[in-house]
C-alpha positions in Angstrom: -30.9 15.9 30.9 -27.5 14.4 31.9 -25.4 11.7 29.6 -25.9 8.2 30.6 -23.1 6.8 32.5 -22.2 3.2 32.2 -21.5 0.8 35.0 -17.8 -0.5 35.0 -17.3 -3.7 35.4 -13.5 -4.9 34.9 -12.3 -7.5 32.9 -8.8 -8.5 32.5 -7.6 -9.1 28.8 -4.2 -10.5 28.5 -2.3 -11.5 24.9 1.2 -11.9 24.7 1.5 -11.1 27.9 0.3 -7.6 27.9 -2.7 -7.1 29.9 -5.5 -4.7 29.2 -8.6 -3.8 31.4 -11.8 -3.4 29.4 -14.2 -1.9 31.9 -17.5 -2.4 29.5 -16.9 -5.8 28.2 -20.3 -7.1 29.8 -21.9 -5.1 27.4 -21.5 -8.0 24.8 -24.3 -9.4 26.7 -27.2 -9.0 24.1 -29.8 -10.4 26.4 -28.7 -8.7 29.6 -31.5 -6.1 30.8 -28.9 -3.7 31.7 -27.6 -3.8 28.4 -30.8 -2.9 26.8 -31.7 -0.3 29.5 -28.2 1.6 28.7 -28.7 1.4 25.3 -32.2 2.8 25.5 -31.2 5.7 27.9 -28.6 6.9 25.2 -31.3 6.8 22.8 -33.4 9.0 25.1 -30.3 11.3 25.8 -30.2 12.4 22.0 -34.0 12.5 22.0 -34.0 14.9 24.8 -30.8 17.0 24.1 -32.0 17.7 20.4 -35.4 18.0 21.5 -35.6 21.9 20.3 -34.6 20.6 16.5 -37.4 17.5 16.4 -39.5 19.7 13.8 -36.6 20.8 11.9 -35.9 17.0 11.7 -39.3 16.5 10.2 -39.0 19.1 7.9 -35.3 17.9 6.8 -37.0 14.5 6.4 -39.9 15.6 4.1 -37.5 17.8 2.2 -34.9 15.1 1.5 -38.0 12.7 0.8 -39.6 15.4 -1.0 -36.7 15.1 -4.0 -37.4 11.2 -4.5 -40.0 10.5 -7.1 -42.2 8.3 -4.8 -43.9 6.3 -8.3 -40.8 5.8 -9.7 -39.2 2.4 -11.5 -35.9 0.9 -12.7 -35.3 0.7 -16.7 -36.4 -2.6 -18.0 -34.0 -5.1 -19.4 -35.1 -8.1 -21.6 -34.3 -11.7 -20.7 -36.2 -14.7 -21.9 -38.6 -13.3 -23.6 -39.9 -10.7 -20.7 -39.1 -6.9 -19.8 -38.3 -7.0 -16.1 -38.1 -4.1 -13.5 -38.7 -3.0 -10.5 -40.8 -0.2 -9.5 -42.1 2.0 -6.8 -45.7 3.4 -5.6 -46.4 6.6 -3.9 -46.8 6.2 -0.3 -45.2 2.7 -0.4 -42.1 2.0 1.3 -41.0 -1.2 -0.5 -40.8 -2.6 -4.1 -43.0 -4.6 -6.3 -41.1 -6.7 -9.2 -42.7 -6.5 -12.3 -42.6 -8.0 -16.1 -44.1 -7.1 -19.4 -44.0 -10.1 -22.0 -42.6 -9.2 -25.5 -43.1 -5.5 -25.2 -43.2 -2.6 -22.8 -46.6 -2.3 -24.4 -47.8 -5.3 -23.1 -49.9 -5.8 -19.4 -47.9 -5.3 -16.4 -47.5 -8.2 -14.2 -46.2 -7.8 -10.8 -45.0 -11.0 -9.4 -43.7 -9.9 -6.2 -45.1 -7.0 -3.9 -43.2 -7.1 -1.1 -44.9 -3.9 0.7 -48.2 -6.9 1.1 -45.0 -9.1 2.5 -43.8 -6.6 4.8 -47.1 -5.5 6.1 -47.2 -5.5 10.2 -43.3 -6.1 10.3 -40.9 -3.5 11.6 -38.1 -4.4 9.6 -38.4 -6.5 6.1 -35.7 -6.8 3.5 -35.8 -8.9 0.4 -32.6 -10.0 -0.9 -31.9 -12.1 -3.8 -34.8 -13.3 -6.2 -34.6 -16.0 -9.1 -36.5 -17.5 -11.3 -36.2 -20.7 -13.3 -35.2 -21.0 -16.6 -38.5 -21.8 -17.7 -40.1 -18.7 -15.8 -42.3 -21.1 -13.9 -41.2 -20.5 -10.2 -39.6 -17.9 -8.4 -37.3 -18.0 -5.1 -37.0 -15.1 -3.3 -34.9 -14.6 0.3 -36.6 -12.4 3.1 -35.3 -11.1 6.1 -37.4 -9.9 8.9 -34.7 -8.9 11.5 -31.6 -7.0 10.0 -29.4 -9.4 10.9 -29.0 -11.4 7.4 -30.1 -14.4 8.1 -32.8 -15.1 5.3 -35.5 -17.7 4.7 -36.0 -18.7 0.8 -39.7 -18.6 -0.2 -41.0 -20.0 -3.4 -43.8 -18.7 -5.7 -45.5 -20.4 -8.6 -45.4 -17.5 -11.2 -47.9 -19.3 -13.4 -50.7 -19.6 -10.8 -49.5 -16.9 -8.0 -49.3 -19.3 -5.6 -47.0 -19.1 -2.6 -45.4 -22.7 -2.2 -45.5 -24.5 1.0 -41.4 -24.9 0.5 -39.4 -23.3 2.9 -35.6 -22.8 3.4 -34.8 -20.8 7.0 -31.7 -19.7 8.5 -29.7 -19.0 4.7 -28.0 -16.3 3.5 -29.9 -15.2 0.8 -27.7 -16.4 -2.0 -29.0 -19.0 -4.4 -29.2 -20.3 -8.1 -31.2 -22.5 -9.7 -30.3 -25.9 -11.9 -31.7 -26.1 -15.3 -34.3 -28.6 -14.4 -36.4 -26.1 -12.6 -36.9 -28.2 -9.5 -33.4 -28.1 -7.8 -32.1 -24.8 -6.3 -28.6 -24.5 -4.6 -28.2 -22.2 -2.0 -25.3 -21.0 0.4 -25.7 -21.6 4.4 -24.1 -20.0 6.9 -22.3 -21.2 10.5 -24.7 -20.6 13.0 -22.6 -18.7 15.5 -19.4 -16.8 13.2 -22.6 -16.4 10.3 -19.7 -17.2 7.9 -21.2 -18.8 4.6 -19.7 -22.0 4.7 -21.9 -24.3 2.8 -23.9 -25.3 -0.3 -26.7 -27.2 -0.2 -29.1 -28.4 -3.0 -33.0 -28.6 -2.2 -35.5 -30.2 -5.0 -39.2 -28.5 -4.8 -41.5 -30.5 -2.7 -39.0 -32.0 -0.9 -38.1 -31.8 3.1 -35.8 -29.5 3.8 -34.2 -31.9 6.0 -33.4 -33.9 3.0 -31.4 -31.3 1.2 -27.8 -32.6 0.1 -24.8 -30.7 1.3 -23.2 -30.4 -1.8 -19.8 -28.4 -0.7 -18.3 -27.2 2.9 -15.8 -24.8 3.1 -13.7 -25.7 5.8 -11.0 -23.1 5.9 -12.3 -20.6 8.4 -10.6 -17.6 6.5 -12.9 -18.6 3.5 -16.6 -18.4 2.7 -18.6 -19.4 -0.7 -21.2 -18.7 -2.2 -23.3 -19.8 -5.7 -24.0 -18.6 -8.8 -24.2 -19.1 -12.4 -22.6 -18.1 -15.7 -24.1 -15.5 -17.7 -24.6 -18.5 -20.4 -26.5 -20.3 -17.6 -24.8 -23.4 -19.1 -22.6 -23.7 -15.7 -23.1 -23.1 -11.5 -20.4 -22.2 -9.9 -19.3 -22.8 -6.5 -17.1 -19.4 -5.3 -15.1 -19.7 -2.3 -12.8 -16.9 -1.3 -10.4 -15.3 1.0 -9.4 -11.8 1.0 -6.4 -13.1 -0.9 -7.1 -16.4 -2.3 -10.1 -17.6 -4.6 -11.1 -21.4 -5.7 -14.0 -21.9 -8.1 -15.9 -25.4 -8.5 -18.3 -25.6 -11.5 -21.2 -27.8 -12.5 -23.0 -28.1 -16.1 -26.4 -26.7 -15.1 -28.3 -29.1 -16.6 -26.5 -31.9 -14.2 -27.9 -30.9 -11.1 -27.2 -34.3 -9.7 -23.4 -34.1 -10.7 -20.2 -33.7 -9.2 -18.7 -29.8 -9.1 -15.1 -30.1 -10.5 -12.2 -28.0 -9.6 -11.5 -24.9 -12.0 -8.1 -24.2 -10.1 -7.1 -25.2 -6.3 -6.8 -22.1 -4.2 -3.1 -20.6 -3.9 -2.2 -17.9 -1.5 -2.5 -14.4 -3.1 -3.9 -16.1 -6.2 -7.3 -14.8 -7.0 -9.6 -15.2 -10.2 -13.2 -14.8 -11.4 -14.9 -16.6 -13.8 -17.6 -16.3 -16.8 -18.2 -18.5 -19.8 -18.3 -18.2 -23.1 -18.4 -20.8 -26.3 -15.7 -23.3 -25.3 -13.7 -21.3 -22.8 -13.9 -19.8 -19.3 -13.2 -16.4 -19.0 -11.2 -15.1 -16.3 -10.2 -12.1 -14.3 -7.2 -13.0 -12.1 -4.2 -11.5 -10.6 -1.8 -14.4 -11.8 1.4 -12.3 -12.0 -0.6 -9.0 -12.2 -1.4 -6.9 -9.5 -3.7 -4.6 -11.2 -5.3 -8.0 -12.8 -5.6 -9.3 -16.1 -8.2 -11.4 -18.4 -7.5 -14.7 -19.5 -9.1 -17.8 -21.1 -8.8 -21.3 -20.7 -10.5 -24.5 -22.3 -13.6 -25.6 -20.4 -12.4 -29.2 -20.5 -9.3 -28.4 -19.1 -9.2 -25.1 -17.3 -6.5 -24.9 -14.8 -3.8 -22.5 -14.5 -1.5 -24.1 -16.8 -3.9 -23.4 -19.5 -4.7 -20.0 -19.2 -4.0 -17.9 -22.1 -3.6 -14.0 -21.8 -6.2 -12.1 -23.4 -5.7 -8.6 -22.0 -2.4 -8.7 -20.1 -1.4 -7.0 -17.0 -1.0 -3.0 -17.1 0.9 -1.4 -14.4 -1.2 1.7 -14.0 -4.8 0.2 -14.9 -7.0 -2.0 -13.0 -9.1 -4.3 -14.6 -12.1 -4.0 -12.4 -14.7 -6.2 -14.5 -15.5 -7.3 -17.9 -18.7 -8.6 -19.8 -19.1 -10.9 -22.8 -21.4 -10.6 -25.9 -21.8 -12.5 -28.9 -19.9 -9.9 -31.1 -17.9 -7.8 -28.3 -15.9 -7.8 -25.3 -16.2 -5.3 -22.6 -14.3 -4.0 -19.6 -14.5 -1.9 -16.9 -11.0 -0.3 -15.9 -9.9 2.4 -13.5 -6.8 4.5 -14.2 -5.8 7.2 -12.5 -8.6 7.0 -10.1 -11.4 7.1 -12.9 -13.6 4.5 -14.4 -13.6 3.9 -18.1 -15.5 1.2 -20.2 -13.9 -0.2 -23.1 -15.6 -2.1 -26.2 -13.4 -4.4 -28.3 -15.0 -6.3 -31.0 -14.2 -9.8 -31.6 -13.5 -9.5 -35.6 -10.6 -7.7 -35.0 -11.4 -4.4 -35.5 -10.4 -1.8 -33.2 -11.4 -1.1 -29.8 -12.4 2.0 -28.5 -13.3 3.8 -24.6 -16.9 5.3 -24.1 -16.3 8.9 -23.5 -17.1 10.9 -20.5 -17.4 14.9 -19.5 -17.1 15.4 -16.2 -13.9 15.8 -14.3 -15.0 13.2 -11.3 -17.8 10.8 -11.9 -18.5 7.0 -11.6 -19.3 4.8 -14.6 -20.3 1.1 -14.5 -21.7 -1.7 -16.5 -25.2 -2.5 -16.0 -27.7 -5.5 -16.4 -26.7 -7.1 -19.7 -28.3 -10.9 -19.6 -28.3 -11.2 -23.2 -25.4 -12.0 -25.3 -26.6 -11.5 -28.7 -27.1 -7.8 -29.2 -24.9 -5.0 -30.2 -26.5 -3.0 -26.9 -24.5 -2.5 -24.0 -26.3 -1.1 -21.0 -24.1 1.2 -18.5 -24.5 3.7 -15.3 -23.2 6.8 -15.1 -23.5 9.4 -12.5 -21.3 12.3 -10.8 -21.1 14.5 -8.0 -23.2 17.0 -9.9 -24.9 14.3 -12.5 -28.0 12.6 -11.3 -27.7 8.6 -11.8 -28.3 7.9 -15.4 -28.8 4.6 -17.4 -27.7 4.6 -21.3 -28.2 2.0 -23.7 -24.6 2.3 -25.9 -24.6 1.0 -29.5 -21.3 -1.0 -29.9 -20.9 -0.7 -33.4 -22.1 3.2 -34.2 -20.9 4.7 -30.5 -24.3 6.2 -30.2 -25.3 6.9 -26.8 -29.1 6.8 -25.7 -30.3 8.4 -22.3 -33.0 5.8 -21.3 -33.5 7.3 -17.8 -32.0 9.7 -15.6 -32.9 10.0 -11.6 -35.6 12.8 -11.7 -35.2 15.2 -8.8 -38.8 16.5 -7.9 -38.8 20.3 -7.3 -36.1 20.4 -9.9 -32.4 20.4 -10.1 -29.9 22.9 -11.7 -26.7 20.8 -12.4 -25.6 24.5 -13.5 -25.9 25.8 -10.0 -23.2 23.4 -8.5 -19.4 22.6 -9.5 -17.4 19.4 -9.0 -13.6 19.1 -9.0 -10.8 16.8 -8.1 -7.7 18.1 -6.2 -4.9 16.4 -5.0 -3.2 16.4 -1.1 0.0 15.3 -0.2 0.3 12.6 2.1 2.7 12.7 5.2 5.0 10.1 2.9 4.9 12.6 0.1 2.1 10.2 -1.9 -0.3 12.3 -3.9 -4.4 11.5 -2.5 -6.7 12.6 -4.6 -10.0 14.5 -3.4 -13.2 14.6 -5.1 -15.2 17.5 -4.1 -18.8 19.5 -5.0 -20.3 22.7 -3.7 -23.3 25.1 -4.8 -21.1 27.9 -6.5 -23.1 31.2 -5.1 -22.6 30.0 -1.9 -19.0 29.2 -1.8 -16.2 31.6 -0.4 -12.6 31.0 -1.0 -12.1 32.5 3.1 -12.0 29.0 5.0 -15.6 29.6 6.5 -17.2 27.4 4.6 -18.9 24.2 6.5 -17.1 21.0 4.6 -18.2 17.3 5.5 -15.2 14.7 4.4 -16.2 11.3 3.4 -14.5 8.4 3.4 -13.9 4.7 3.9 -10.3 3.2 2.7 -10.7 -0.6 3.1 -11.3 -3.8 1.8 -10.2 -2.3 -1.9 -13.7 -0.5 -1.8 -13.1 2.4 -4.2 -15.1 5.6 -2.9 -16.9 6.8 -6.3 -17.8 10.4 -6.8 -21.5 9.8 -6.8 -24.5 11.7 -7.0 -27.1 11.9 -4.3 -30.2 14.3 -4.1 -30.3 13.8 -0.1 -27.0 15.6 -0.2 -28.2 18.8 -1.9 -30.0 19.6 1.7 -26.3 20.2 2.9 -24.9 22.1 -0.4 -28.0 24.2 -0.8 -27.0 25.3 3.0 -23.5 26.2 2.0 -21.7 23.2 2.9 -19.1 21.9 0.6 -18.8 17.9 0.4 -15.6 16.4 -0.1 -14.5 12.7 -0.8 -11.1 11.6 0.3 -10.0 8.7 -2.1 -7.5 7.4 0.5 -5.3 4.3 0.5 -6.9 0.9 1.9 -9.4 1.4 -0.9 -8.6 0.7 -4.9 -9.2 3.9 -6.5 -5.7 4.1 -8.0 -5.2 0.6 -8.3 -4.2 -2.5 -6.6 -1.2 -1.3 -4.9 -3.4 1.8 -3.4 -5.2 -0.9 -1.6 -2.2 -2.9 -0.7 -0.8 0.1 0.7 -3.4 0.7 3.2 -4.0 -2.8 4.8 -2.2 -4.9 7.6 0.9 -3.2 8.6 0.5 -0.4 6.0 -3.3 0.3 7.7 -1.8 3.5 9.3 -1.6 5.2 5.7 -5.3 4.9 5.6 -5.7 7.3 8.6 -2.8 9.8 7.9 -4.2 10.1 4.6 -7.3 11.3 5.4 -5.9 13.8 7.9 -3.7 15.1 5.1 -6.5 15.7 3.1 -8.3 17.5 5.7 -5.1 20.2 6.0 -5.0 20.4 2.4 -8.9 21.2 2.5 -8.2 23.8 5.5 -4.4 25.0 4.0 -6.5 25.9 0.8 -9.3 27.8 2.5 -12.1 25.2 1.3 -12.9 25.5 5.3 -11.3 25.7 9.0 -11.2 23.4 11.7 -14.3 25.1 13.5 -16.2 24.1 10.1 -14.7 20.8 9.5 -16.6 17.5 9.7 -15.9 14.2 9.2 -18.2 11.0 8.1 -17.4 7.4 7.5 -19.4 4.1 8.4 -18.3 0.5 9.4 -14.7 0.2 8.4 -14.8 4.0 7.7 -16.2 4.3 11.3 -12.7 3.0 12.4 -11.3 5.7 10.3 -13.5 8.2 12.1 -12.2 6.6 15.6 -8.8 6.5 14.5 -8.4 10.2 13.0 -10.1 12.0 16.1 -7.6 10.3 18.3 -4.7 11.0 16.3 -5.8 14.9 15.2 -8.8 15.7 17.4 -8.1 19.3 17.1 -9.0 19.6 13.3 -12.6 18.5 13.4 -15.4 20.4 14.8 -17.3 17.6 14.5 -17.5 13.4 13.5 -20.3 11.1 12.4 -19.2 7.5 12.8 -22.1 5.2 11.7 -21.8 1.6 12.9 -18.2 1.8 13.4 -15.7 -1.2 13.8 -13.7 0.5 16.8 -12.7 -2.5 19.6 -10.3 -4.1 16.7 -8.0 -5.9 18.6 -10.7 -7.6 21.0 -13.1 -8.7 17.7 -10.4 -9.8 15.8 -9.1 -12.3 18.7 -12.4 -13.5 18.8 -13.4 -16.1 16.4 -16.7 -16.7 17.5 -17.7 -13.0 15.7 -19.0 -12.9 12.4 -16.5 -11.9 9.8 -13.6 -12.2 12.3 -11.7 -15.2 10.9 -12.6 -14.0 7.3 -10.9 -10.7 7.8 -7.2 -11.6 9.2 -5.6 -11.1 5.7 -7.1 -7.5 5.5 -6.1 -6.1 9.2 -3.9 -9.0 10.6 -4.2 -11.9 13.1 -3.8 -10.2 16.6 -2.2 -13.7 17.6 0.7 -12.7 16.2 2.4 -10.2 18.4 3.7 -8.1 15.4 -0.2 -7.9 14.6 -1.4 -7.4 18.0 1.0 -4.5 18.9 0.5 -2.7 15.4 -3.5 -2.9 15.6 -3.4 -1.8 19.6 -1.4 1.3 18.0 -4.5 2.5 16.3 -7.5 0.7 17.6 -10.0 3.9 18.4 -11.3 1.9 21.6 -8.0 0.9 23.1 -6.7 4.5 22.4 -9.1 6.6 24.1 -7.1 9.1 26.4 -8.3 12.1 28.7 -8.2 14.8 26.1 -10.8 17.1 24.1 -12.5 15.2 21.2 -14.8 16.7 18.6 -18.4 16.8 19.1 -19.7 13.4 18.1 -22.7 11.2 16.7 -22.2 7.4 16.6 -24.7 5.3 15.2 -25.7 1.7 15.4 -28.1 -1.5 15.1 -28.9 -3.8 17.7 -28.8 -6.8 15.2 -26.3 -5.8 13.4 -24.2 -9.0 12.2 -21.2 -7.0 10.6 -20.4 -4.7 13.2 -21.4 -5.9 16.8 -23.7 -3.2 18.5 -21.3 -3.6 21.4 -18.2 -1.8 19.8 -19.7 1.6 19.3 -21.9 1.1 22.9 -18.6 0.2 24.8 -16.6 3.2 23.3 -19.3 5.8 24.0 -19.2 4.4 27.4 -15.5 4.8 27.4 -15.2 8.4 25.8 -17.8 9.7 28.4 -15.6 8.3 31.1 -12.5 10.0 30.0 -13.2 13.0 27.5 -12.5 16.4 29.3 -14.7 18.5 27.0 -17.9 19.4 26.9 -18.8 18.6 23.3 -22.0 16.9 22.2 -21.6 13.0 22.2 -24.3 10.9 21.1 -25.3 7.4 20.6 -27.8 6.3 18.4 -28.8 2.9 18.2 -31.7 1.3 15.8 -33.3 -1.0 18.4 -35.0 -2.8 15.2 -31.9 -3.3 12.3 -28.6 -4.4 11.9 -25.8 -3.1 9.6 -27.7 -1.2 6.7 -30.3 0.6 8.9 -33.7 0.8 9.2 -35.7 -1.2 6.2 -38.0 0.2 3.8 -37.5 3.0 1.2 -37.9 6.2 3.5 -37.5 4.8 6.7 -33.7 5.2 6.5 -33.9 8.8 5.5 -35.2 10.0 9.4 -31.8 8.4 10.2 -29.9 10.7 7.5 -32.1 13.6 8.5 -30.6 12.8 12.1 -27.3 13.1 10.8 -27.5 16.1 8.7 -29.5 17.9 11.4 -26.6 16.9 13.9 -24.3 19.1 11.5 -26.3 22.1 10.9 -27.0 22.2 14.7 -23.1 22.7 15.2 -22.9 25.1 12.4 -25.9 26.8 14.2 -27.9 27.4 11.2 -31.0 25.7 13.0 
């Protein structure tokens, strides 16, 4: 079967006197039958070309699925006299939300069965859930398309009845007032999908009567509503990528007016919780790596902020949690997470110790104030996801649950390590890697998958994946490049990989790839890259810069048409991301973004084998970006390598819904890699 060929309809785009011809601009027309026909043709081409692998794909899917405990559940947590948890039943795609009153030995109550709600639907996802403080009513948000546009439904938790109230076309973010009747929720702009309004809905009233409480008029900001841990305050959190502004309201005064905590100031970010008579605030005020301050509830603005944990040059304060007798902080130093416990009584603080060389740890769900136990999560590249209760006085760790790998898993058969690569400017970049010991040879012939993201300050954690075992057990090395643009080594690591420093992200990744080759972990004929969304941009940029060092790349829902997208403020996310990428209406940023935009830099040359995935209903990276990119690559590339575009016609940015459906897409990606390695 021949590869699809898209028709060319030249569109002249001009900015700052510079002209670009976009032959595939027309693919933005979502309802155009020619667009749908092209997407279907690409899907058919992939299916036909890899037809010989269909049986293997199914076997691989079953293999990956077979490691997952189907009748599984989360670790229950105690709140308001009930133990709450989520569980899955054998053969079911969707979760059951459950609770037990007073004791884990009490009868189980399934208060939300998502399998029933999803019956007969191609896509179904429950977003937020929240119960009133008297536990009489549950609100839950459902998306039936995959575009992250939700409808709020209500359920009477006493009678089990689904109420007539429905709030359509909202973000999935909401919080109850203390009167058990008023729900505050955020609503998105109908065109850009920016979360920009907060409404109040009273049960039993017409949605048309809902009160607009707040509207965020700055197009670079979005807003959400949430509650403090104490549940005393409702908070409206407005945020851009460089600035925050929070308003607060006593939760038992839902008809009151929200008060401003601290007005927005460029480059001032802060997040708030409440304890006793103070707001506790994580902020970057005069603190690039953030610090913790507190301020009186009655006068919480910047003038009254008092340092609790001052700024530290080499320690990033990522999160904090407050208990009646302890302050807990989640920090990052030298690229690794640390959890510190500080008693309020002035006795010595201490750090929870972890053994692995590279790992991930985080503060988990801790809704209760008056407890000596901290719930935290932990995993590593070789340690399955684990949930612990930690006694903050005795310093004893109790493993409550570790992810069970069906069929058995021997962590001793694998090894993980952290190595460092020198970037083009001399900066040392960490790489986490894992492989099966008896399949590894230090001769450069190992197939290696190098994953990375590198944007928005999101740190790429060294996490465990049971699915990944399907690669490791076939001799693959898996590596994570902790490149600039993430926050892996602190806030400066992020700042050094955004805006006019963005190219550091791409050159760091290339340096990591070259280092892995030089150290004989792999070689160019066996090296593969993978990234999604902004990580897909990474794949597109590095393959334009250094295509010869990769045998294949997987770009999932890739953000690749950077300049055109960032010039179009009608596209969801665009205006809110000017502080991440720059605003191309400024010529300096236009020219810089144009220098790396994958779509704009496609050239007549050889490229690696490529698998590119997309979702027709994606609200974050519009489907036309990867579609146009593939069409242009088909037009211009000079090699005979594989080029596939797989579009999920029923899903959005996160792919297929359900617990196992998404594994079929993962099986396709792994099949692509193993096919290139001639392992199938």
